[in-house]
N, C-alpha and C positions, 0 to 999 in steps of 0.2 A: 262795152259795159265791166267794170271791174269783174274778174273772175270769183272772188269771195260774194260778190251780191248774186251773180248766176248760181251759186251752189247753194244759197238760200231759197230762192225763186225755186229753185229744181225741189227742194226739201219740201215746202209749202205745196207746190203742185203735186208731187207724188202722194203727198199725205190726202188732199183732196181727192186726186182719182181713185185712192184704194176706199177711201172710207165712204164712197157713196154707196158701191157693191156690198161693203162689209154690212154696213147698215142696213142692208134689204136681208141680207143673212141673218143677222141678230134677230131682228123683226120675226122672221120666220121662226127661228129658235124658240123664243120665247112663246111665240103664238102657237107651238106646239105642230107646226106643219114639217114635211117631209124635206130634209138636208141631205147633202153628199155625202156629209159625216157621219150620218146615223147608224151605219154597218159597224163602223169602227167605234164608237162612242157610247152606242147606245147599250150594248152587253156589261159594258164596262160601270154604268150607271144604273142598270138592274142588280148588278153585286152588290153595289153599294147599299140600293134600297133594301136589299133580302137582308143582309148581314145587320143592318141599323133597327130594320121592321118601320121604315117609313114608307106611307102611300102617297106617292108623288101626285096622286088623282084627287087627294083628299083636300078642296078648297078651304082657304083661311080667310077670316075679314082683315082690317088693318090692326087690330087689336092682336090678334094670334100671330101675326107677321111679327110685330115689334117684340112680343113674350119670346118667339123662337129665335130670333136677332141677337138679343139681348143674352139669353141664355147660352145660345153656343159661344158667344163671345166671352163669358164668365168662364167657360170651361175652359176655352184656350188661354184666358188669363192665368190661371191657376197651374196650367201644364206649362206656360213658359218662365213663370216664377221658378218653380221647381228644377227646371233644365238649367237654366243661365246661373241660378245661385249653385250648381253643382257640377260644374264642367270637367273640373279636374278629378272626379269620379266616372266619368261618361267618359264612351268609346270617341274616336277619330280627334285627336287632340295630340298630334305630332310633336307640334311646339310647344306643350305644356302652359298654355295659356292659362290665367288663373281664374278662378269664379269671380263673377260679378257681384259688388257688393249690394246689400238689398235696396237700397235707393236708388243705385244706377240700373240695376235689372227691374225695378220698377217702371222707372223709365223707359227702357227699352221695351221693355215688353208690350205697355200702354202705346208707344209708338209705332211699333210694327203691328198692335192689333189696329190703330184705328187708321192705317194705310198713311202715315206719316213719315215713319222712319227717321225722327231726329236723333241721331245717333252722338252721345255723349262718350264714345268711345272709337279707338281706332280698331278697326277689324284686324290689322296685321298681330297685335299684341292683346286684344281686349277679347277675342271669343274663339272658341274652338270650330274646326269643322264641322262637329255635330251641333254646335250652336246655330253655325250658318246655316246650315241646311233646314235647322228649325225655324230661322228667320225667313227662308224661302218660302217656307210651308205656308207661314202668316202672309208674306206677301201676294200669294194666290188667294187664299181664303179673304183677308180682308178686302180685296178687290171684288172677289165675288159676292161678298156682303154688299156690297155698295152698288153694285151693279142688279144684285136682287132686290135692293131696296127701290130701285130707280122703276123696277119694271112694274111695282104696285102702281104708280102714278100713270104708266102706260094703261095698264090694265082698267084703272079706274076711268080713264077716259076714250075707252074704246066703247065698254058696254054702256048703254044708256042709264041704266037704274041698276045699281047691283051692291049686296053686301059681299059678294065673294070675289075675291083678288086673287086668286091663283095660289100657289103652293111656296112657301119662301123657301124650302129645300129643294125642290125642283128646280126653281131659278136659280138659286145659289149653285147648286152642283153642275148645271147646264153652262152656266156663266166660267166655271172654272175649266170643265173637259171642252166645251163646244167653242169657246171663244178664246179665253187666255194661254190654254196649254198649247193649241194647233201654231197660234202667232207667236209663241215663246221658243216653239223647237224651230220653228224656221229663222228665227233671228240669231239662236243660239248657233246654227248649223253656218250662218254669215260670220259669226264672232270667232269661232274655231278656226275656221279658213284664214282669218284676217290676223290671228295670231294670240288670242284669248286663251291663257292657259285652263285646263280640265285636268286636275290630278287630284290626288289625297295624300301626295308625299309631302312632307314638309318643308322645311326653308331648306335653300339651295346656299352653299356656301361658293362666293366668286372671288375673283383676285380681280381688283382695278386696275386702271391704267397705272395709279401710282404704287402699285405691289401692296397695297391695303387688301386685308381677309373683310370680305362683307355679306352680310346674309338677306337674301332675296326673299320674300314671301311669294307664295302662289296660293294653289288651291283649286276648288271646283268653280272656279269664276264663270266659265262660259255656261253654268248653267245657273248661275246667280243674276247675273247682269240681264238677261233678257225681261226676265218677270218684273225687276226692280224699276223697267220702263214701260212694258206693256200692260201691266198694273197701275201704272202712275205712282208707285211706292218711292222710289228714288234712293232707298239704303244703298251706301257701296260696299263692296265686298272689302275694300281697303279704304284707309281714314281719306284719300285724295280723290275718291269718289269715280267718276268718269274722266278727270284730269290726269289718273293714273295710266299710264300706257299700256298697261296688262287690262284693265278696264276698257278701254278707248285705244285702241294701238294705232290706228289711222284717221284720214280724213273720211274715208268710206265708211270705216265702224261709226265714225263720228253722224255721219249722214243717216246709217241703219238705225242708232241708237236714238235719234232726234225724230224719225218717221215712227219709231215702235211707240215713244212715249205719246205722240200726237195723235195716232191711228184711232184707238177705241175710243176716246173722249168726242172726236168731231164725228166718227161712225155711230154713237149713242144719239147724237142730234138727230140723225138721219132717220136711225132704226127708231125714234119716235114717232117722226112724221109717217112713215111705212105701217109702224103697228096700229096707228088710231087712224090710218087712212087720209092724212092729212099732209101731205107732203110740200105744200107750200106754205103751211105753218112752219114746218122744220126749216125750209129755206130762209125764211123770216127770222127764226131763231139764230141761224146760223151765220146772218148776214149781220145782225147784233153783234154776236161774239167777235165775229171777223173784224169789224169795223173798230171795235175796243182792244182787241188784241193788237191792230195795226198802228194806232193812236199810242199805243207802248213800245212796240218792238222796232217801229222804223227810228225814233228818235236815240233809242239805246243803242243800234246798229252804228249810227252816225256818230254819237258820242265817242264809242271806244274804238272806231277805224280814225277819228280825228285826232286822238293823243290825249296826254296830259297837258295843259297849258302851263302848268308850273314847269314842266320838265323841258318844256320848249322854250321858256324864257332863260334857262341855264344854257341854251343853245345847243342841246341835245337833239339828234335827229329822231322824230317822232313817225317816220313814213309808216312804220308798221302798224300804228295804232296805239291805243294804252295797253300795252303787253305786260305791264306787271300783274303777275297771279294768272298767266295764261299759257297757254302750250303753244309753240311755235308750228307744232304739225296741224294745229285746229286755225288759230288766227283770230283776230279782234273781232271782224266780221260775225265768223259762225259763234263766236264765245257771246257776243252781246245777243244773237238770236236766242241761241240754247238759253240764255239766262231770262229771258222772258218766256219763252214758251215753258222751261220747268217751272216757273212761279203762278205764272195763267193758268197752266195744266194741273198745278199741285202735286206734280211730279218730286221735285225737292232735290232732283239729282244736279251735280255741275259737272261743267266740263273745264271751267275757270274758277278763281276764288271770287265770290262775289264780294267781299271784303275789300278786295282792291279795285271795284267797278268804279267808273267816276261817280261823283257825288249826286249826280241828276238819274243816271243809270240806276242807281241803288235804289233811290227813291220810286223811280218806274217798279223795281221788282217787289217794293213795297206794296204800291199801289195796287201791282196784279193780285197779291196775295187778299190785300185788303178789301177790294172787289169782290173776289173769290167767286165770280160767277162767269167768266168769259172762257167756254169750254170746259175748263174744272177737270176733278179726277174722273175716273172711269163711271162710275154712277153717282159720285157726290155732285159732280159738276151741273146735271140735270136736277137735283134735287135743290139745290144753292139758286139755280134760274127760276125755278118755280115759284121761290119766293116772291122775286121781283117782279114774274109775271101777275101773281096775283094782287100785288099793291097797286102795279101799274092798271091793273083791270078795275081796280076798286076808284082809284082816282080818277080816271077816265070816266066812271059811271057817275061820278060825284060832279064832273065837270059839265055834263049834259043833262043831267037830272034825271036819271034812271037807275033802277037799281041793278048792282053791277053782276054781269054775267059771265061764264065763262064756257064754251062748249056746253051751252044749254042748262049750265047749272047756275043758281043763285049764289053770288057771293055775300055772306052774311056776318053779322059781328062775330061771330066765334071764328070762323076762318082768319079774318083780320085780325085779330087779337093773338091768333098763333102768329100769323105771318111776321107781325109788329115784335112781338118778343122774338122771334128767331132772326131778323133782321138785326134787333139793337143788342143781341149776345153777342154778335161778333165784335162788333168797336168796344163794347164793355168787357171781355175776356181780354182784349190786345191793351187796351189803355189803362186799364185797372192793374195787370200785371207789371207792366213797362213803370206806372207811377209809383207801385210799391218796392220795386225793385231799384228807383231812383231815390225814393226816401229814406230806403233802408241803407247805404252804401256797405255797411260791414257785409251784409249779405250778395247784392247785386253788384254795386258799382266796384269794389274790390277785385272782383275777377276781371276787371278789363284790362287790356293791353293798349288802348288808346283813349286818352282822355276828350274832352269836350265835346263837340258836335258829333264826332263819328262815334264816340264812345256811346252817346245816348242813341245813335242809331245804331248799334250793334244790340242793345237791349231793347230797342223796340222791334227791331227785325227777330229776335229770340221767340217772343210772345206772339207776333205776327206770323210766323211760319208755323207756331203750335197749334194757333186758333183755326189757322186755314188748313193744316193738316198737309203742309209742304213737306218741312224736312230741312230745307236749306240753311243756310248760316252765315252771318257775319262772324268767322271764324278766331275774329280777334278775342274772342269772349272766352274764358275759361270756363266752360259750362258743366265739367263733370264734379258739381259741388253738391250738397244736401240740398240746396237753396233751388237750385236751379233744376236739379232732377225731379224735385216733388213739384214745385211750382208749375213747371211746364207739362207735368204728367198730368196735372189735374186741369189745365189749359187744354190738352190734348183730349182726354177725356170729353168733356163738355163742348169741345169744338167739332169733336166728330158726331157723338151721339143727338145733340140737339137738334142739328140741322137733319139728322136723319129721321128722328121723332117727329119734328114739326110737320113738313112736306108730306109725309106718309099718313100722317092724322088728318090732314087738309084734305089729301086726295080720298081719303076713307069717308070722311064726312061728306065730302061732294058726290062720290059715288053714290051713298045712300039717297039723294034727293031725287025729287021728280024731274026728269028732262024736259025741256023747254024747248019746242024746236025754234029755229031761227025764225026771225020776222024781219020786218021793215026795219025796225028800230035796234035790232040786235046790233052790238059791238062787233065790229069786224077785226079779229085777232091774227089775221095772217096777212096782214097790209104793211107797208113801210111806214105809216102812219104809227100804228100801235107799237112799231118796232122802237121809232123815235120816241114814244112815250115811255117804253121799257129803259131804252138807253137815258133816259132824262131822272128817272127815279133811280138807277145805280150811281149816275153821276153826283147827283144832290146829296144821295146817303153819304158817299163816299167822302164827297168834300166836305159837308157838314160833319163828320165823325173825325176823320182823318187829318184836315189840314194844320189844324195847331201843332200836332206832334212831327208832321213832317216838315213845317217850319223851324221846329226847333233843331232836327237833325241834319238831314240831307240838304235840304234847301239852302240852311244856315251855312253849310261846309261848302256848298257851291260858290257862295259870295265870298266866303273868305280866300277862295283859289283866285279869285277875280279883281 
């Protein structure tokens, strides 16, 4: 078997083997059970509670959770705008990088705040080390916020009938200290040994083989890169992200970063099953997500390994695969695998240029973000998938003529209305944004470096990445303009907080309802049949909403090459 394929199988297998025990550990953390890290992080957490005046044992209902979540994000937004617009006056700026403009700071702030990291700047020249450290902080807390919101759903289905759904700050802080930080430290140690720099010195001046002077940027990269993956954030310290040899020096570092971004989203699925004491249900969820993932990743790896047919027609050897925009130390297969992992999971980091992917590979990358439910982000993945579960339960109930029930709670009109609004908001944000950019060429199309089908795909990808809180891009698009900074910033906000507010509201409403014990006619939600129903709902919604746009972009480009 091709050694590149063996590497991919190894990454996938290692992730699963680590995710199962990690999921059990995460469930214990959120349930307040004893874990081996209590003695280390317990005193640190108590210190934060003491200086903030927060009482972690005070329970909140779902509305109080959302108020706390939105309030703390508003505080971080104001702090971030102040930092990014005043970097010249702040410390840790040895390269004297300039302040960000108001519109760029707006986009950067929102992007990191919502766990997207859609970067309209290049880290080497666009931000100071102090700014990078602040963004690293946002990568921790934005991931923690998503995980804390997901735990509300965990809690809602563990207790039979309740309005008390734990404490947001307790879930949030434990997500950062007990889960994200320890894994990030392990990944950072591996990256340092692989050659990732960790310094606060400025640019190094080197002499090239041609005898020319050149400046090479470094910085506290080894601290920044782990949480970008562990928290499924994706923002690069450098403009080239994990295609840069300082962020991703070797094939082993590539495998480490791949597992790092894959691990917590998969573990959260198993954590859900352990927490609500329904492990079979968690395996059903994992099965549906994995089938969807494999249907995207296998064609991508194959297409990237096969190479570009247009280059083959020119008589050029394509044995290494479609290597335009890829790093030789990583290869076509691992790049194709990464391109789907990073879009399925909503990390958004890259180890190759997605703009150079084969047309249908680009389509699959778009589909991964358009579906936005196979694994997903560290917390948002469960929240997004929960919406499809509710819709599948409702449709299944209609098909058999029964009132839809999920885990002992009746699904009624109010919950279905919320679920439908959230399900339709995602394609609405993507398609309306792309339509406006296309209809107003002076703002949207004017920044394209590629005309025609591929240019349309670049605009579609930018809004899809924003709505899915992904952050990767078809970088033929010149996106640091007032139009792209503001329009994607708005999509980022709505694409992040609507899918949090909706599922948390549904979970809170269901938690309040009277628990109905399972009977003869109860719909079994932990079976392969119900898993097939969820998959069908996802496929139908994605196909109906996005096929016309995909036909105008990557599909049309594919036929233009053949």
